[in-house]
PyMOL Python script that loads the backbone (N, CA, C, O; Angstrom):
from pymol import cmd

cmd.read_pdbstr("""\
ATOM      1  N   MET A   1      46.817  46.854  19.687  1.00  0.00           N
ATOM      2  CA  MET A   1      47.572  46.131  20.364  1.00  0.00           C
ATOM      3  C   MET A   1      47.850  44.827  19.985  1.00  0.00           C
ATOM      4  O   MET A   1      47.155  44.570  19.002  1.00  0.00           O
ATOM      5  N   ALA A   2      48.516  43.914  20.292  1.00  0.00           N
ATOM      6  CA  ALA A   2      48.125  42.488  19.816  1.00  0.00           C
ATOM      7  C   ALA A   2      48.179  41.603  21.185  1.00  0.00           C
ATOM      8  O   ALA A   2      49.067  41.800  22.015  1.00  0.00           O
ATOM      9  N   GLY A   3      47.215  40.663  21.356  1.00  0.00           N
ATOM     10  CA  GLY A   3      47.441  39.910  22.508  1.00  0.00           C
ATOM     11  C   GLY A   3      48.707  38.624  22.672  1.00  0.00           C
ATOM     12  O   GLY A   3      49.282  38.032  21.759  1.00  0.00           O
ATOM     13  N   SER A   4      48.859  38.479  23.989  1.00  0.00           N
ATOM     14  CA  SER A   4      49.239  37.364  24.011  1.00  0.00           C
ATOM     15  C   SER A   4      49.094  36.067  23.103  1.00  0.00           C
ATOM     16  O   SER A   4      47.986  35.921  22.586  1.00  0.00           O
ATOM     17  N   PRO A   5      50.021  35.145  22.850  1.00  0.00           N
ATOM     18  CA  PRO A   5      49.858  34.107  21.582  1.00  0.00           C
ATOM     19  C   PRO A   5      48.657  32.903  22.266  1.00  0.00           C
ATOM     20  O   PRO A   5      48.123  31.955  21.691  1.00  0.00           O
ATOM     21  N   LEU A   6      48.528  33.310  23.486  1.00  0.00           N
ATOM     22  CA  LEU A   6      47.780  32.465  24.138  1.00  0.00           C
ATOM     23  C   LEU A   6      45.924  32.940  24.413  1.00  0.00           C
ATOM     24  O   LEU A   6      44.884  32.412  24.808  1.00  0.00           O
ATOM     25  N   GLU A   7      46.288  33.912  24.038  1.00  0.00           N
ATOM     26  CA  GLU A   7      44.899  34.971  24.144  1.00  0.00           C
ATOM     27  C   GLU A   7      44.413  34.616  22.611  1.00  0.00           C
ATOM     28  O   GLU A   7      43.215  34.334  22.580  1.00  0.00           O
ATOM     29  N   ASP A   8      44.974  34.576  21.524  1.00  0.00           N
ATOM     30  CA  ASP A   8      45.017  34.607  20.265  1.00  0.00           C
ATOM     31  C   ASP A   8      44.702  32.812  20.113  1.00  0.00           C
ATOM     32  O   ASP A   8      43.898  32.484  19.240  1.00  0.00           O
ATOM     33  N   VAL A   9      45.160  32.029  20.722  1.00  0.00           N
ATOM     34  CA  VAL A   9      44.708  30.931  20.335  1.00  0.00           C
ATOM     35  C   VAL A   9      43.332  31.156  21.145  1.00  0.00           C
ATOM     36  O   VAL A   9      42.340  31.175  20.417  1.00  0.00           O
ATOM     37  N   GLY A  10      43.091  31.335  22.565  1.00  0.00           N
ATOM     38  CA  GLY A  10      41.486  30.845  23.200  1.00  0.00           C
ATOM     39  C   GLY A  10      40.871  31.942  22.301  1.00  0.00           C
ATOM     40  O   GLY A  10      39.704  31.558  22.213  1.00  0.00           O
ATOM     41  N   ASN A  11      40.948  32.824  21.744  1.00  0.00           N
ATOM     42  CA  ASN A  11      39.751  33.955  21.380  1.00  0.00           C
ATOM     43  C   ASN A  11      39.397  33.318  19.242  1.00  0.00           C
ATOM     44  O   ASN A  11      38.496  33.753  18.525  1.00  0.00           O
ATOM     45  N   ALA A  12      40.519  32.208  18.826  1.00  0.00           N
ATOM     46  CA  ALA A  12      40.367  30.993  17.703  1.00  0.00           C
ATOM     47  C   ALA A  12      39.464  30.198  18.121  1.00  0.00           C
ATOM     48  O   ALA A  12      38.390  29.900  17.598  1.00  0.00           O
ATOM     49  N   VAL A  13      40.160  29.692  19.558  1.00  0.00           N
ATOM     50  CA  VAL A  13      38.973  28.489  19.720  1.00  0.00           C
ATOM     51  C   VAL A  13      37.645  28.982  20.044  1.00  0.00           C
ATOM     52  O   VAL A  13      36.679  28.232  19.902  1.00  0.00           O
ATOM     53  N   LYS A  14      37.511  30.130  20.451  1.00  0.00           N
ATOM     54  CA  LYS A  14      35.826  30.670  21.039  1.00  0.00           C
ATOM     55  C   LYS A  14      35.544  30.755  19.701  1.00  0.00           C
ATOM     56  O   LYS A  14      34.681  29.951  19.349  1.00  0.00           O
ATOM     57  N   ASP A  15      36.134  31.705  18.538  1.00  0.00           N
ATOM     58  CA  ASP A  15      35.414  31.874  17.840  1.00  0.00           C
ATOM     59  C   ASP A  15      34.693  30.416  16.683  1.00  0.00           C
ATOM     60  O   ASP A  15      33.518  30.345  16.325  1.00  0.00           O
ATOM     61  N   ALA A  16      35.511  29.684  16.415  1.00  0.00           N
ATOM     62  CA  ALA A  16      35.329  28.490  16.134  1.00  0.00           C
ATOM     63  C   ALA A  16      34.538  27.574  16.749  1.00  0.00           C
ATOM     64  O   ALA A  16      34.495  26.462  16.222  1.00  0.00           O
ATOM     65  N   ALA A  17      33.901  27.762  17.735  1.00  0.00           N
ATOM     66  CA  ALA A  17      32.887  27.160  19.046  1.00  0.00           C
ATOM     67  C   ALA A  17      31.825  27.909  18.499  1.00  0.00           C
ATOM     68  O   ALA A  17      30.894  27.235  18.060  1.00  0.00           O
ATOM     69  N   TYR A  18      31.718  29.340  18.401  1.00  0.00           N
ATOM     70  CA  TYR A  18      30.325  30.177  17.849  1.00  0.00           C
ATOM     71  C   TYR A  18      30.197  29.956  16.613  1.00  0.00           C
ATOM     72  O   TYR A  18      29.075  30.257  16.205  1.00  0.00           O
ATOM     73  N   VAL A  19      31.087  29.435  15.622  1.00  0.00           N
ATOM     74  CA  VAL A  19      30.680  29.206  14.436  1.00  0.00           C
ATOM     75  C   VAL A  19      30.291  27.770  14.132  1.00  0.00           C
ATOM     76  O   VAL A  19      29.600  27.526  13.144  1.00  0.00           O
ATOM     77  N   SER A  20      30.701  26.834  14.927  1.00  0.00           N
ATOM     78  CA  SER A  20      30.176  25.591  14.826  1.00  0.00           C
ATOM     79  C   SER A  20      28.970  25.647  15.542  1.00  0.00           C
ATOM     80  O   SER A  20      28.137  25.001  14.905  1.00  0.00           O
ATOM     81  N   ILE A  21      28.503  26.098  16.530  1.00  0.00           N
ATOM     82  CA  ILE A  21      27.564  26.187  17.066  1.00  0.00           C
ATOM     83  C   ILE A  21      25.987  26.821  16.354  1.00  0.00           C
ATOM     84  O   ILE A  21      24.897  26.267  16.496  1.00  0.00           O
ATOM     85  N   GLY A  22      26.214  27.973  15.662  1.00  0.00           N
ATOM     86  CA  GLY A  22      25.848  28.634  14.460  1.00  0.00           C
ATOM     87  C   GLY A  22      25.384  27.822  13.480  1.00  0.00           C
ATOM     88  O   GLY A  22      24.204  27.904  13.137  1.00  0.00           O
ATOM     89  N   LEU A  23      26.354  26.814  12.822  1.00  0.00           N
ATOM     90  CA  LEU A  23      26.098  25.886  11.596  1.00  0.00           C
ATOM     91  C   LEU A  23      25.161  25.092  12.307  1.00  0.00           C
ATOM     92  O   LEU A  23      24.024  25.072  11.834  1.00  0.00           O
ATOM     93  N   GLY A  24      25.412  24.325  13.506  1.00  0.00           N
ATOM     94  CA  GLY A  24      24.454  23.212  13.953  1.00  0.00           C
ATOM     95  C   GLY A  24      23.017  24.122  14.215  1.00  0.00           C
ATOM     96  O   GLY A  24      21.908  23.803  13.785  1.00  0.00           O
ATOM     97  N   VAL A  25      23.247  25.005  14.809  1.00  0.00           N
ATOM     98  CA  VAL A  25      21.620  25.685  15.195  1.00  0.00           C
ATOM     99  C   VAL A  25      21.065  25.617  13.356  1.00  0.00           C
ATOM    100  O   VAL A  25      20.128  24.983  12.870  1.00  0.00           O
ATOM    101  N   ILE A  26      22.001  26.471  12.727  1.00  0.00           N
ATOM    102  CA  ILE A  26      21.037  26.425  11.164  1.00  0.00           C
ATOM    103  C   ILE A  26      20.682  25.198  10.553  1.00  0.00           C
ATOM    104  O   ILE A  26      19.600  25.213   9.966  1.00  0.00           O
ATOM    105  N   ALA A  27      21.598  23.686  10.542  1.00  0.00           N
ATOM    106  CA  ALA A  27      21.223  22.546   9.816  1.00  0.00           C
ATOM    107  C   ALA A  27      20.057  22.109  10.861  1.00  0.00           C
ATOM    108  O   ALA A  27      19.171  21.425  10.350  1.00  0.00           O
ATOM    109  N   PHE A  28      19.929  22.379  12.157  1.00  0.00           N
ATOM    110  CA  PHE A  28      18.572  22.136  12.749  1.00  0.00           C
ATOM    111  C   PHE A  28      17.208  22.379  12.560  1.00  0.00           C
ATOM    112  O   PHE A  28      16.160  21.754  12.725  1.00  0.00           O
ATOM    113  N   GLN A  29      17.605  23.668  12.095  1.00  0.00           N
ATOM    114  CA  GLN A  29      16.508  24.602  11.548  1.00  0.00           C
ATOM    115  C   GLN A  29      16.226  24.093  10.365  1.00  0.00           C
ATOM    116  O   GLN A  29      15.020  23.867  10.271  1.00  0.00           O
ATOM    117  N   ARG A  30      17.028  23.725   9.111  1.00  0.00           N
ATOM    118  CA  ARG A  30      16.645  23.262   8.197  1.00  0.00           C
ATOM    119  C   ARG A  30      16.070  21.652   7.974  1.00  0.00           C
ATOM    120  O   ARG A  30      15.274  21.488   7.050  1.00  0.00           O
ATOM    121  N   LEU A  31      16.331  20.860   8.531  1.00  0.00           N
ATOM    122  CA  LEU A  31      15.975  19.775   9.333  1.00  0.00           C
ATOM    123  C   LEU A  31      14.537  19.589   9.248  1.00  0.00           C
ATOM    124  O   LEU A  31      13.735  18.966   8.553  1.00  0.00           O
ATOM    125  N   GLN A  32      14.540  20.612  10.523  1.00  0.00           N
ATOM    126  CA  GLN A  32      13.129  20.983  10.616  1.00  0.00           C
ATOM    127  C   GLN A  32      11.757  20.977  10.011  1.00  0.00           C
ATOM    128  O   GLN A  32      10.726  20.322  10.167  1.00  0.00           O
ATOM    129  N   VAL A  33      12.302  22.323   8.990  1.00  0.00           N
ATOM    130  CA  VAL A  33      11.708  22.720   7.579  1.00  0.00           C
ATOM    131  C   VAL A  33      11.272  21.397   6.677  1.00  0.00           C
ATOM    132  O   VAL A  33      10.075  21.169   6.503  1.00  0.00           O
ATOM    133  N   ARG A  34      12.283  20.542   6.116  1.00  0.00           N
ATOM    134  CA  ARG A  34      12.542  19.668   5.506  1.00  0.00           C
ATOM    135  C   ARG A  34      11.325  18.625   6.708  1.00  0.00           C
ATOM    136  O   ARG A  34      10.299  18.375   6.075  1.00  0.00           O
ATOM    137  N   ARG A  35      11.292  18.293   7.532  1.00  0.00           N
ATOM    138  CA  ARG A  35      10.474  17.576   8.696  1.00  0.00           C
ATOM    139  C   ARG A  35       9.046  18.071   8.402  1.00  0.00           C
ATOM    140  O   ARG A  35       8.010  17.405   8.369  1.00  0.00           O
ATOM    141  N   ASN A  36       9.224  19.392   8.193  1.00  0.00           N
ATOM    142  CA  ASN A  36       7.573  19.320   8.354  1.00  0.00           C
ATOM    143  C   ASN A  36       6.874  19.286   6.948  1.00  0.00           C
ATOM    144  O   ASN A  36       5.785  18.731   6.804  1.00  0.00           O
ATOM    145  N   GLU A  37       7.924  20.255   5.316  1.00  0.00           N
ATOM    146  CA  GLU A  37       7.231  19.742   4.376  1.00  0.00           C
ATOM    147  C   GLU A  37       6.929  18.374   3.948  1.00  0.00           C
ATOM    148  O   GLU A  37       6.118  18.134   3.053  1.00  0.00           O
ATOM    149  N   LEU A  38       7.794  17.184   4.796  1.00  0.00           N
ATOM    150  CA  LEU A  38       7.582  16.161   4.431  1.00  0.00           C
ATOM    151  C   LEU A  38       6.216  15.279   5.130  1.00  0.00           C
ATOM    152  O   LEU A  38       5.588  14.313   4.695  1.00  0.00           O
ATOM    153  N   THR A  39       6.083  16.043   6.346  1.00  0.00           N
ATOM    154  CA  THR A  39       4.908  15.612   7.168  1.00  0.00           C
ATOM    155  C   THR A  39       3.919  16.369   6.357  1.00  0.00           C
ATOM    156  O   THR A  39       2.864  15.735   6.385  1.00  0.00           O
ATOM    157  N   LYS A  40       3.791  17.543   5.587  1.00  0.00           N
ATOM    158  CA  LYS A  40       2.643  17.648   4.863  1.00  0.00           C
ATOM    159  C   LYS A  40       2.616  16.869   3.581  1.00  0.00           C
ATOM    160  O   LYS A  40       1.478  16.769   3.120  1.00  0.00           O
ATOM    161  N   SER A  41       3.342  16.425   3.043  1.00  0.00           N
ATOM    162  CA  SER A  41       2.958  15.753   1.691  1.00  0.00           C
ATOM    163  C   SER A  41       2.807  14.366   1.890  1.00  0.00           C
ATOM    164  O   SER A  41       2.348  13.570   1.071  1.00  0.00           O
ATOM    165  N   LEU A  42       3.250  14.103   3.105  1.00  0.00           N
ATOM    166  CA  LEU A  42       2.612  12.774   3.244  1.00  0.00           C
ATOM    167  C   LEU A  42       1.121  12.947   4.131  1.00  0.00           C
ATOM    168  O   LEU A  42       0.186  12.158   3.994  1.00  0.00           O
ATOM    169  N   GLY A  43       1.106  13.681   4.705  1.00  0.00           N
ATOM    170  CA  GLY A  43      -0.880  14.105   5.137  1.00  0.00           C
ATOM    171  C   GLY A  43      -1.474  14.228   4.204  1.00  0.00           C
ATOM    172  O   GLY A  43      -2.457  13.491   4.285  1.00  0.00           O
ATOM    173  N   SER A  44      -1.452  15.060   2.793  1.00  0.00           N
ATOM    174  CA  SER A  44      -1.913  14.744   2.073  1.00  0.00           C
ATOM    175  C   SER A  44      -2.429  13.697   0.997  1.00  0.00           C
ATOM    176  O   SER A  44      -3.499  13.267   0.568  1.00  0.00           O
ATOM    177  N   SER A  45      -1.058  13.530   0.802  1.00  0.00           N
ATOM    178  CA  SER A  45      -0.772  12.015   0.506  1.00  0.00           C
ATOM    179  C   SER A  45      -2.018  10.733   0.822  1.00  0.00           C
ATOM    180  O   SER A  45      -2.804  10.025   0.194  1.00  0.00           O
ATOM    181  N   ALA A  46      -1.569  11.004   2.256  1.00  0.00           N
ATOM    182  CA  ALA A  46      -2.800   9.454   3.234  1.00  0.00           C
ATOM    183  C   ALA A  46      -4.070  10.226   2.691  1.00  0.00           C
ATOM    184  O   ALA A  46      -4.886   9.556   2.058  1.00  0.00           O
ATOM    185  N   ASP A  47      -4.274  11.376   2.852  1.00  0.00           N
ATOM    186  CA  ASP A  47      -5.686  12.143   2.966  1.00  0.00           C
ATOM    187  C   ASP A  47      -6.122  11.449   1.452  1.00  0.00           C
ATOM    188  O   ASP A  47      -7.075  10.671   1.467  1.00  0.00           O
ATOM    189  N   GLU A  48      -5.612  11.653   0.488  1.00  0.00           N
ATOM    190  CA  GLU A  48      -5.852  11.256  -0.912  1.00  0.00           C
ATOM    191  C   GLU A  48      -5.822  10.227  -0.749  1.00  0.00           C
ATOM    192  O   GLU A  48      -6.723   9.983  -1.552  1.00  0.00           O
ATOM    193  N   ALA A  49      -5.506   9.088  -0.306  1.00  0.00           N
ATOM    194  CA  ALA A  49      -5.614   7.358  -0.322  1.00  0.00           C
ATOM    195  C   ALA A  49      -6.668   7.391   0.468  1.00  0.00           C
ATOM    196  O   ALA A  49      -7.240   6.301   0.440  1.00  0.00           O
ATOM    197  N   ARG A  50      -7.274   8.297   1.286  1.00  0.00           N
ATOM    198  CA  ARG A  50      -8.274   7.886   1.993  1.00  0.00           C
ATOM    199  C   ARG A  50      -9.465   7.977   1.372  1.00  0.00           C
ATOM    200  O   ARG A  50     -10.422   7.211   1.480  1.00  0.00           O
ATOM    201  N   GLY A  51      -9.369   8.886   0.758  1.00  0.00           N
ATOM    202  CA  GLY A  51     -10.633   9.598   0.077  1.00  0.00           C
ATOM    203  C   GLY A  51     -10.903   8.393  -1.018  1.00  0.00           C
ATOM    204  O   GLY A  51     -12.079   8.332  -1.376  1.00  0.00           O
ATOM    205  N   THR A  52     -10.034   7.444  -1.598  1.00  0.00           N
ATOM    206  CA  THR A  52      -9.843   6.749  -2.843  1.00  0.00           C
ATOM    207  C   THR A  52     -10.560   5.834  -2.590  1.00  0.00           C
ATOM    208  O   THR A  52     -11.393   5.312  -3.331  1.00  0.00           O
ATOM    209  N   LEU A  53     -10.095   5.383  -0.758  1.00  0.00           N
ATOM    210  CA  LEU A  53     -10.385   3.800  -0.430  1.00  0.00           C
ATOM    211  C   LEU A  53     -12.135   4.051   0.143  1.00  0.00           C
ATOM    212  O   LEU A  53     -12.944   3.137   0.299  1.00  0.00           O
ATOM    213  N   ASP A  54     -12.371   5.375   0.357  1.00  0.00           N
ATOM    214  CA  ASP A  54     -13.965   5.651   0.427  1.00  0.00           C
ATOM    215  C   ASP A  54     -14.576   5.266  -0.178  1.00  0.00           C
ATOM    216  O   ASP A  54     -15.605   4.650   0.101  1.00  0.00           O
ATOM    217  N   VAL A  55     -13.895   5.639  -1.791  1.00  0.00           N
ATOM    218  CA  VAL A  55     -15.076   5.777  -2.806  1.00  0.00           C
ATOM    219  C   VAL A  55     -15.137   4.403  -3.395  1.00  0.00           C
ATOM    220  O   VAL A  55     -16.146   3.872  -3.859  1.00  0.00           O
ATOM    221  N   VAL A  56     -13.788   3.831  -3.312  1.00  0.00           N
ATOM    222  CA  VAL A  56     -13.726   1.573  -3.348  1.00  0.00           C
ATOM    223  C   VAL A  56     -14.651   1.006  -2.550  1.00  0.00           C
ATOM    224  O   VAL A  56     -15.411   0.099  -2.888  1.00  0.00           O
ATOM    225  N   GLY A  57     -14.579   1.719  -1.109  1.00  0.00           N
ATOM    226  CA  GLY A  57     -15.506   0.642  -0.182  1.00  0.00           C
ATOM    227  C   GLY A  57     -17.143   1.268  -0.603  1.00  0.00           C
ATOM    228  O   GLY A  57     -18.159   0.589  -0.746  1.00  0.00           O
ATOM    229  N   ASN A  58     -16.983   2.982  -0.759  1.00  0.00           N
ATOM    230  CA  ASN A  58     -18.928   2.533  -1.253  1.00  0.00           C
ATOM    231  C   ASN A  58     -19.130   1.888  -2.413  1.00  0.00           C
ATOM    232  O   ASN A  58     -20.097   1.130  -2.483  1.00  0.00           O
ATOM    233  N   LEU A  59     -18.107   2.089  -3.748  1.00  0.00           N
ATOM    234  CA  LEU A  59     -18.521   0.922  -4.954  1.00  0.00           C
ATOM    235  C   LEU A  59     -18.832  -0.400  -4.125  1.00  0.00           C
ATOM    236  O   LEU A  59     -19.954  -0.850  -3.891  1.00  0.00           O
ATOM    237  N   VAL A  60     -17.788  -0.853  -3.786  1.00  0.00           N
ATOM    238  CA  VAL A  60     -17.724  -2.733  -3.205  1.00  0.00           C
ATOM    239  C   VAL A  60     -19.141  -2.766  -2.556  1.00  0.00           C
ATOM    240  O   VAL A  60     -20.046  -3.484  -2.981  1.00  0.00           O
ATOM    241  N   GLY A  61     -19.257  -1.913  -1.469  1.00  0.00           N
ATOM    242  CA  GLY A  61     -20.468  -1.837  -0.867  1.00  0.00           C
ATOM    243  C   GLY A  61     -21.839  -1.753  -1.576  1.00  0.00           C
ATOM    244  O   GLY A  61     -22.857  -2.142  -1.005  1.00  0.00           O
ATOM    245  N   GLU A  62     -21.858  -1.212  -2.894  1.00  0.00           N
ATOM    246  CA  GLU A  62     -23.522  -1.101  -3.906  1.00  0.00           C
ATOM    247  C   GLU A  62     -23.433  -2.417  -4.893  1.00  0.00           C
ATOM    248  O   GLU A  62     -24.415  -2.849  -5.496  1.00  0.00           O
ATOM    249  N   ARG A  63     -22.187  -2.962  -4.967  1.00  0.00           N
ATOM    250  CA  ARG A  63     -21.788  -4.125  -5.666  1.00  0.00           C
ATOM    251  C   ARG A  63     -22.468  -5.135  -4.737  1.00  0.00           C
ATOM    252  O   ARG A  63     -23.466  -5.669  -5.223  1.00  0.00           O
ATOM    253  N   VAL A  64     -22.082  -5.549  -3.346  1.00  0.00           N
ATOM    254  CA  VAL A  64     -22.355  -6.661  -2.462  1.00  0.00           C
ATOM    255  C   VAL A  64     -23.837  -6.259  -2.453  1.00  0.00           C
ATOM    256  O   VAL A  64     -24.635  -7.073  -2.918  1.00  0.00           O
ATOM    257  N   LYS A  65     -24.287  -5.093  -1.976  1.00  0.00           N
ATOM    258  CA  LYS A  65     -25.899  -5.010  -2.024  1.00  0.00           C
ATOM    259  C   LYS A  65     -26.512  -5.625  -3.343  1.00  0.00           C
ATOM    260  O   LYS A  65     -27.597  -6.143  -3.078  1.00  0.00           O
ATOM    261  N   LEU A  66     -26.241  -5.717  -4.418  1.00  0.00           N
ATOM    262  CA  LEU A  66     -26.831  -5.905  -5.624  1.00  0.00           C
ATOM    263  C   LEU A  66     -26.620  -7.430  -6.277  1.00  0.00           C
ATOM    264  O   LEU A  66     -27.169  -8.071  -7.174  1.00  0.00           O
ATOM    265  N   VAL A  67     -25.415  -7.685  -5.240  1.00  0.00           N
ATOM    266  CA  VAL A  67     -25.299  -9.461  -5.818  1.00  0.00           C
ATOM    267  C   VAL A  67     -26.406  -9.989  -4.283  1.00  0.00           C
ATOM    268  O   VAL A  67     -26.870 -11.128  -4.328  1.00  0.00           O
ATOM    269  N   GLU A  68     -26.650  -9.325  -3.358  1.00  0.00           N
ATOM    270  CA  GLU A  68     -27.377  -9.801  -2.350  1.00  0.00           C
ATOM    271  C   GLU A  68     -29.142  -9.849  -2.928  1.00  0.00           C
ATOM    272  O   GLU A  68     -30.087 -10.609  -2.712  1.00  0.00           O
ATOM    273  N   GLU A  69     -28.940  -8.599  -3.753  1.00  0.00           N
ATOM    274  CA  GLU A  69     -30.771  -8.771  -3.981  1.00  0.00           C
ATOM    275  C   GLU A  69     -31.063 -10.048  -5.040  1.00  0.00           C
ATOM    276  O   GLU A  69     -31.869 -10.972  -4.932  1.00  0.00           O
ATOM    277  N   ARG A  70     -29.954  -9.696  -6.256  1.00  0.00           N
ATOM    278  CA  ARG A  70     -30.278 -11.262  -7.075  1.00  0.00           C
ATOM    279  C   ARG A  70     -30.219 -12.358  -6.399  1.00  0.00           C
ATOM    280  O   ARG A  70     -30.886 -13.324  -6.768  1.00  0.00           O
ATOM    281  N   MET A  71     -29.339 -12.428  -5.182  1.00  0.00           N
ATOM    282  CA  MET A  71     -29.343 -13.574  -4.803  1.00  0.00           C
ATOM    283  C   MET A  71     -31.022 -13.924  -3.980  1.00  0.00           C
ATOM    284  O   MET A  71     -31.576 -15.021  -3.902  1.00  0.00           O
ATOM    285  N   ALA A  72     -31.393 -12.920  -3.584  1.00  0.00           N
ATOM    286  CA  ALA A  72     -32.252 -13.145  -2.830  1.00  0.00           C
ATOM    287  C   ALA A  72     -33.559 -13.340  -3.871  1.00  0.00           C
ATOM    288  O   ALA A  72     -34.553 -14.037  -3.667  1.00  0.00           O
ATOM    289  N   ALA A  73     -33.313 -12.668  -4.828  1.00  0.00           N
ATOM    290  CA  ALA A  73     -34.629 -13.273  -5.944  1.00  0.00           C
ATOM    291  C   ALA A  73     -34.286 -14.602  -6.419  1.00  0.00           C
ATOM    292  O   ALA A  73     -34.955 -15.564  -6.041  1.00  0.00           O
ATOM    293  N   ALA A  74     -33.628 -14.697  -6.951  1.00  0.00           N
ATOM    294  CA  ALA A  74     -32.858 -16.314  -7.274  1.00  0.00           C
ATOM    295  C   ALA A  74     -33.590 -17.225  -6.537  1.00  0.00           C
ATOM    296  O   ALA A  74     -34.315 -18.097  -7.014  1.00  0.00           O
ATOM    297  N   ARG A  75     -33.319 -16.936  -4.971  1.00  0.00           N
ATOM    298  CA  ARG A  75     -34.075 -17.634  -3.507  1.00  0.00           C
ATOM    299  C   ARG A  75     -35.407 -18.084  -3.727  1.00  0.00           C
ATOM    300  O   ARG A  75     -35.916 -19.204  -3.692  1.00  0.00           O
ATOM    301  N   GLU A  76     -35.933 -16.735  -4.007  1.00  0.00           N
ATOM    302  CA  GLU A  76     -37.516 -16.894  -4.254  1.00  0.00           C
ATOM    303  C   GLU A  76     -38.008 -17.656  -5.593  1.00  0.00           C
ATOM    304  O   GLU A  76     -39.059 -18.295  -5.634  1.00  0.00           O
ATOM    305  N   GLN A  77     -37.110 -17.508  -6.695  1.00  0.00           N
ATOM    306  CA  GLN A  77     -37.755 -18.552  -7.624  1.00  0.00           C
ATOM    307  C   GLN A  77     -37.586 -19.845  -7.563  1.00  0.00           C
ATOM    308  O   GLN A  77     -38.325 -20.685  -8.076  1.00  0.00           O
ATOM    309  N   LEU A  78     -36.544 -20.054  -6.893  1.00  0.00           N
ATOM    310  CA  LEU A  78     -36.028 -21.360  -6.429  1.00  0.00           C
ATOM    311  C   LEU A  78     -37.048 -22.006  -5.864  1.00  0.00           C
ATOM    312  O   LEU A  78     -37.579 -23.025  -6.306  1.00  0.00           O
ATOM    313  N   THR A  79     -37.480 -21.114  -4.369  1.00  0.00           N
ATOM    314  CA  THR A  79     -38.534 -21.653  -3.575  1.00  0.00           C
ATOM    315  C   THR A  79     -39.443 -21.845  -4.160  1.00  0.00           C
ATOM    316  O   THR A  79     -39.760 -23.034  -4.204  1.00  0.00           O
ATOM    317  N   GLY A  80     -40.234 -20.986  -4.816  1.00  0.00           N
ATOM    318  CA  GLY A  80     -41.290 -21.009  -5.617  1.00  0.00           C
ATOM    319  C   GLY A  80     -41.525 -21.918  -6.626  1.00  0.00           C
ATOM    320  O   GLY A  80     -42.670 -22.179  -6.998  1.00  0.00           O
ATOM    321  N   ARG A  81     -40.374 -22.507  -7.180  1.00  0.00           N
ATOM    322  CA  ARG A  81     -40.496 -23.737  -8.502  1.00  0.00           C
ATOM    323  C   ARG A  81     -40.452 -24.931  -7.728  1.00  0.00           C
ATOM    324  O   ARG A  81     -40.852 -25.957  -8.278  1.00  0.00           O
ATOM    325  N   ILE A  82     -39.925 -25.006  -6.230  1.00  0.00           N
ATOM    326  CA  ILE A  82     -40.282 -26.283  -5.493  1.00  0.00           C
ATOM    327  C   ILE A  82     -41.132 -26.658  -5.043  1.00  0.00           C
ATOM    328  O   ILE A  82     -41.555 -27.812  -5.108  1.00  0.00           O
ATOM    329  N   VAL A  83     -41.784 -25.335  -4.215  1.00  0.00           N
ATOM    330  CA  VAL A  83     -42.934 -25.802  -3.884  1.00  0.00           C
ATOM    331  C   VAL A  83     -44.415 -25.760  -4.764  1.00  0.00           C
ATOM    332  O   VAL A  83     -45.401 -26.424  -4.442  1.00  0.00           O
ATOM    333  N   GLY A  84     -44.356 -24.926  -5.827  1.00  0.00           N
ATOM    334  CA  GLY A  84     -45.091 -25.027  -7.198  1.00  0.00           C
ATOM    335  C   GLY A  84     -45.107 -26.103  -7.907  1.00  0.00           C
ATOM    336  O   GLY A  84     -46.019 -26.390  -8.682  1.00  0.00           O
ATOM    337  N   GLY A  85     -43.588 -27.134  -7.593  1.00  0.00           N
ATOM    338  CA  GLY A  85     -43.653 -27.990  -8.857  1.00  0.00           C
ATOM    339  C   GLY A  85     -44.011 -29.643  -7.838  1.00  0.00           C
ATOM    340  O   GLY A  85     -44.004 -30.793  -8.278  1.00  0.00           O
ATOM    341  N   ARG A  86     -44.247 -29.248  -6.635  1.00  0.00           N
ATOM    342  CA  ARG A  86     -44.723 -30.612  -6.001  1.00  0.00           C
ATOM    343  C   ARG A  86     -46.425 -30.546  -5.891  1.00  0.00           C
ATOM    344  O   ARG A  86     -47.051 -31.498  -5.424  1.00  0.00           O
TER     345      ARG A  86
END
""", "prot")
cmd.dss("prot")
cmd.show_as("cartoon", "prot")
cmd.util.cbc("prot")
cmd.orient("prot")
């Protein structure tokens, strides 16, 4: 039995609304998956960068310590020459 034209239009609108809502939900879920993938990707890159900065920081710290030791030795030599030269 065919419904009235008004019922057919109402059913078509209802079906279109359900399809639109379904497509919106699917799109939202796909965006969430992409966001999670991007967050993981950036997180691992940030961890790698943090590790690299730690290594560089340690190297710089070692070099500063070496310069301080050499400056102390030079200061002692200079002080010895000034005091010994008098």
